[in-house]
KOLLOLUM-133825 format. One line per 4 residues: number of its first residue (from 1); their letters; for each residue x, y, z of N, C-alpha, C, O. Coordinates in pm, 1 decimal. Example, Ala and Ser with C-alpha at 12.3 -4.5 7.8 and 13.67 -1.06 7.14 Angstrom:
2
1 = as = 1319.0 -569.0 780.0 1230.0 -450.0 780.0 1320.0 -330.0 780.0 1423.6 -331.9 846.5 | 1285.0 -225.0 708.0 1367.0 -106.0 714.0 1290.0 3.0 787.0 1340.9 113.8 803.9 .
//
This chain:
90
1 = mvqr = -1262.6 -607.5 386.2 -1193.0 -683.0 283.3 -1048.3 -708.5 321.8 -998.6 -820.5 309.7 | -980.9 -604.0 368.2 -839.3 -618.2 404.2 -824.3 -714.8 520.7 -720.2 -779.0 535.2 | -928.8 -725.7 605.0 -923.1 -814.0 720.2 -908.9 -959.8 678.7 -853.9 -1040.8 753.3 | -958.4 -993.4 559.8 -951.6 -1132.5 513.4 -812.1 -1172.7 467.0 -783.8 -1291.5 451.6 .
5 = lnln = -725.9 -1075.8 444.9 -590.3 -1105.3 401.6 -505.3 -1139.9 522.1 -535.4 -1097.9 633.8 | -399.5 -1216.1 500.2 -312.4 -1257.4 609.3 -200.3 -1154.5 626.7 -85.4 -1180.3 591.0 | -235.1 -1037.2 682.1 -138.9 -928.9 699.1 -127.7 -892.8 846.3 -224.4 -905.4 921.5 | -9.0 -847.7 887.5 3.8 -799.4 1025.0 -53.8 -657.9 1033.0 -92.9 -601.6 930.8 .
9 = dcek = -59.5 -600.5 1152.0 -123.9 -470.3 1171.3 -61.1 -359.6 1087.8 -132.4 -279.6 1027.2 | 69.8 -354.4 1084.1 138.5 -249.7 1008.5 109.1 -263.7 859.3 79.9 -164.8 792.1 | 116.7 -385.5 807.7 87.6 -409.9 665.9 -55.5 -369.1 632.5 -80.2 -308.6 528.2 | -149.3 -401.9 720.3 -289.2 -363.3 699.4 -302.5 -212.1 693.1 -374.3 -159.4 608.1 .
13 = evve = -234.0 -142.1 782.3 -244.6 3.6 784.8 -185.6 67.2 659.4 -237.8 167.0 609.7 | -77.1 9.8 608.2 -19.0 60.2 483.7 -119.9 41.7 369.9 -146.0 135.0 294.0 | -176.2 -78.7 358.5 -273.9 -106.8 252.9 -397.3 -17.7 270.4 -449.3 35.8 172.5 | -443.8 -1.7 393.8 -561.4 81.2 418.0 -535.4 227.6 382.6 -624.5 295.5 331.6 .
17 = alla = -414.0 276.7 409.3 -378.7 414.6 372.9 -380.5 431.2 221.2 -430.6 531.4 170.1 | -326.1 333.6 149.2 -326.3 339.7 3.2 -468.1 325.2 -52.3 -503.8 390.8 -150.2 | -548.0 239.6 10.1 -687.4 223.5 -34.1 -768.7 350.3 -8.2 -851.5 388.4 -90.9 | -746.1 414.7 103.8 -816.6 539.4 133.9 -783.2 644.5 28.1 -871.1 716.6 -19.1 .
21 = hynr = -655.0 652.0 -8.5 -613.3 745.9 -113.2 -679.9 708.6 -246.6 -729.2 795.7 -318.2 | -681.1 580.0 -278.9 -742.7 532.6 -403.3 -892.2 565.8 -406.3 -943.1 614.1 -507.4 | -962.4 540.0 -295.5 -1106.7 566.8 -290.2 -1136.2 715.7 -301.2 -1239.7 754.9 -355.1 | -1046.1 798.2 -250.6 -1065.5 943.3 -253.8 -1031.8 1002.6 -390.5 -1098.5 1095.3 -436.5 .
25 = trsa = -927.0 948.3 -456.1 -874.1 1011.9 -577.7 -883.2 926.0 -703.8 -868.5 976.8 -814.9 | -907.5 796.6 -686.5 -902.1 698.2 -795.2 -760.4 682.9 -851.3 -741.9 631.8 -961.7 | -662.4 726.8 -775.6 -522.2 706.1 -811.2 -468.4 593.4 -724.0 -479.5 598.4 -601.5 | -410.4 492.0 -787.0 -362.9 375.0 -713.7 -226.7 398.3 -648.2 -174.2 308.5 -582.4 .
29 = fiyv = -168.8 517.3 -665.0 -37.0 541.3 -606.9 -29.8 677.8 -540.4 -110.3 767.4 -565.5 | 70.2 688.8 -454.8 101.8 818.2 -393.9 252.3 839.8 -404.7 329.0 744.4 -417.5 | 293.1 964.7 -399.6 434.2 999.0 -392.5 466.7 1036.5 -248.9 394.8 1114.5 -186.5 | 574.3 981.2 -197.1 623.1 1017.9 -64.7 773.1 1040.3 -73.3 842.5 974.3 -150.6 .
33 = kfie = 821.8 1132.5 5.4 966.2 1157.4 10.7 1034.1 1043.4 86.9 1138.4 992.4 46.0 | 971.9 1005.0 198.6 1021.1 896.6 283.8 902.4 810.1 323.1 788.9 857.9 324.9 | 926.9 684.2 354.4 820.5 592.5 397.5 745.2 650.3 517.2 624.1 631.9 530.1 | 816.9 719.7 603.8 755.0 777.8 723.9 649.4 883.2 689.1 566.0 917.1 773.1 .
37 = dlql = 652.6 934.7 566.5 554.0 1033.9 523.3 411.8 975.7 515.8 314.5 1049.9 501.9 | 401.2 843.9 525.1 268.7 781.9 530.4 198.0 818.0 661.2 76.6 801.5 673.4 | 273.6 866.6 757.3 222.7 911.4 887.3 146.8 801.3 960.4 39.2 823.3 1016.0 | 205.9 683.1 958.7 152.7 572.1 1037.4 236.5 562.2 1164.2 354.0 598.8 1164.7 .
41 = dyps = 177.9 514.3 1267.8 241.2 515.4 1399.4 331.9 392.6 1419.8 311.4 313.3 1511.6 | 432.1 379.2 1332.5 527.0 268.7 1341.8 667.9 321.6 1318.9 687.3 417.0 1243.6 | 766.6 259.4 1384.1 905.7 298.0 1356.3 941.6 266.5 1210.5 881.6 178.7 1148.4 | 1039.3 338.7 1157.5 1074.3 322.4 1015.7 1116.4 180.0 981.6 1086.4 132.3 872.2 .
45 = qilq = 1184.8 111.3 1071.8 1225.9 -27.1 1043.4 1105.3 -118.0 1023.4 1105.3 -202.6 934.0 | 1003.1 -100.8 1106.0 881.2 -182.7 1094.6 809.1 -149.4 963.8 762.0 -239.3 894.2 | 800.5 -20.2 930.5 737.6 21.1 804.9 811.7 -35.4 684.5 749.5 -84.4 590.2 | 943.5 -28.7 687.5 1022.6 -80.5 575.4 1002.2 -230.4 558.8 992.8 -279.5 446.3 .
49 = eair = 995.4 -303.6 669.8 972.2 -448.0 662.4 832.4 -477.1 607.5 814.7 -570.0 528.8 | 734.2 -398.6 648.4 597.6 -416.4 597.3 593.1 -390.1 447.2 529.7 -464.8 372.6 | 660.2 -283.9 402.9 665.1 -251.0 259.8 732.0 -364.0 182.2 685.2 -403.2 75.3 | 841.5 -415.9 236.6 911.0 -528.2 170.0 818.6 -648.0 153.7 811.5 -707.7 46.3 .
53 = klrq = 747.1 -683.0 261.6 659.4 -799.9 256.3 542.3 -777.2 159.6 506.3 -866.7 83.2 | 483.7 -657.7 163.4 372.9 -628.6 72.2 418.3 -631.7 -73.7 344.4 -676.3 -161.4 | 537.9 -584.8 -98.4 591.9 -589.0 -235.0 617.3 -733.3 -277.0 583.6 -774.1 -388.1 | 676.7 -809.1 -186.9 706.2 -950.0 -214.2 578.2 -1029.5 -238.9 577.2 -1122.2 -319.9 .
57 = dnii = 471.1 -993.6 -169.7 343.0 -1064.4 -184.2 259.9 -1011.3 -301.0 143.9 -1049.2 -317.3 | 319.2 -923.9 -382.0 255.5 -872.5 -503.7 129.8 -789.7 -474.8 33.2 -792.4 -551.2 | 132.9 -716.4 -363.5 20.3 -630.8 -325.7 48.8 -486.3 -364.7 -40.2 -415.2 -411.3 | 172.8 -443.3 -345.5 210.5 -305.1 -377.0 333.3 -303.4 -466.6 401.7 -404.3 -483.8 .
61 = yiwq = 359.3 -187.2 -522.6 485.4 -162.3 -590.9 545.9 -36.1 -531.6 475.3 49.5 -478.2 | 676.5 -26.4 -541.9 745.6 93.1 -493.8 869.2 111.4 -579.7 941.6 15.7 -607.4 | 892.7 234.0 -621.6 1017.9 264.9 -688.6 1050.9 411.2 -673.3 965.3 495.0 -645.1 | 1177.0 438.3 -692.8 1226.1 576.2 -684.1 1197.7 645.2 -816.6 1251.2 606.4 -920.4 .
65 = dram = 1113.8 747.0 -812.6 1084.2 826.1 -930.6 1178.6 946.7 -930.1 1158.1 1042.9 -856.1 | 1279.8 939.7 -1012.1 1382.2 1044.5 -1012.3 1327.5 1179.1 -1061.4 1371.2 1284.6 -1015.4 | 1233.7 1175.1 -1153.0 1177.1 1299.3 -1205.0 1100.5 1374.8 -1095.8 1101.0 1497.9 -1092.9 | 1035.8 1301.7 -1007.6 959.0 1364.8 -900.1 1040.6 1374.4 -771.3 996.5 1435.2 -673.8 .
69 = nalk = 1159.7 1314.3 -771.4 1244.9 1311.0 -652.6 1167.1 1257.4 -532.0 1168.9 1315.6 -423.6 | 1098.9 1144.8 -554.3 1016.3 1086.0 -449.0 999.1 936.2 -475.2 1028.5 886.1 -583.8 | 950.6 866.8 -372.5 913.9 726.9 -387.9 770.9 720.1 -439.7 683.1 791.3 -391.2 | 748.5 635.3 -537.2 613.6 612.0 -588.4 567.0 479.9 -528.1 623.4 374.2 -556.3 .
73 = lglk = 464.9 487.1 -446.0 414.7 372.0 -372.4 270.1 350.5 -412.0 187.6 441.1 -399.6 | 238.7 229.6 -460.4 102.7 208.6 -507.8 53.2 66.5 -495.8 129.8 -26.8 -471.5 | -76.1 52.5 -513.3 -141.4 -78.3 -513.3 -135.9 -136.9 -653.9 -162.1 -67.7 -752.3 | -102.2 -262.8 -662.1 -96.9 -328.4 -793.0 -238.3 -350.2 -846.6 -332.2 -373.4 -770.4 .
77 = kafl = -251.5 -342.4 -977.8 -382.1 -359.8 -1042.1 -443.0 -496.0 -1008.8 -562.9 -505.6 -982.7 | -362.5 -599.1 -1009.4 -412.3 -734.2 -979.8 -468.3 -740.8 -838.0 -567.9 -808.9 -813.6 | -404.8 -670.6 -744.9 -453.4 -668.7 -607.5 -586.9 -594.7 -599.0 -678.7 -639.8 -530.4 | -597.7 -482.2 -667.9 -724.1 -408.0 -668.8 -836.8 -493.8 -727.6 -949.2 -491.7 -677.6 .
81 = eklr = -806.4 -568.3 -833.0 -905.7 -658.5 -892.6 -946.4 -767.5 -793.4 -1064.2 -801.2 -782.3 | -848.9 -821.8 -722.1 -876.7 -925.5 -622.3 -970.2 -869.5 -514.6 -1064.0 -937.1 -472.5 | -944.7 -746.5 -470.6 -1032.4 -684.2 -371.3 -1173.2 -667.0 -425.6 -1271.0 -688.8 -354.1 | -1183.4 -628.0 -551.8 -1316.4 -611.6 -612.7 -1393.2 -743.7 -612.9 -1511.4 -747.2 -578.6 .
85 = tmsl = -1326.3 -851.7 -651.5 -1394.1 -980.6 -656.4 -1426.9 -1029.7 -515.0 -1530.9 -1092.2 -494.0 | -1339.5 -1001.9 -418.3 -1367.6 -1040.4 -279.5 -1489.2 -964.2 -227.5 -1569.3 -1019.5 -152.1 | -1503.5 -839.3 -266.5 -1615.4 -759.2 -215.4 -1748.8 -801.9 -276.3 -1854.6 -773.9 -219.9 | -1744.4 -868.9 -390.0 -1867.7 -916.6 -453.4 -1917.6 -1045.8 -392.3 -2035.4 -1079.5 -403.5 .
89 = kp = -1826.0 -1119.0 -326.6 -1864.5 -1246.4 -263.5 -1933.2 -1217.8 -130.3 -1894.6 -1125.9 -58.1 | -2036.9 -1298.3 -97.9 -2108.0 -1277.6 30.3 -2025.0 -1313.8 151.1 -2071.8 -1301.5 264.2 .
//
């Protein structure tokens, strides 16, 4: 499904990491202290640019959760719905 989207490799890996977490826990978000905590094999500048583009394209959200002292990074509900409808199509 993610392959059908127009994303570069880093963006795909970010989305796939969030989807793996969602499929495992049914939680659309994760808390990370730093973007690098996603443990993807990219320099922080590349990861930050991927996060910016995914946010701009309305795929993910990210904000500083002061109560948890962490970044809350998640898949938007509309994006999850889009994936569901894409998976139903042949």
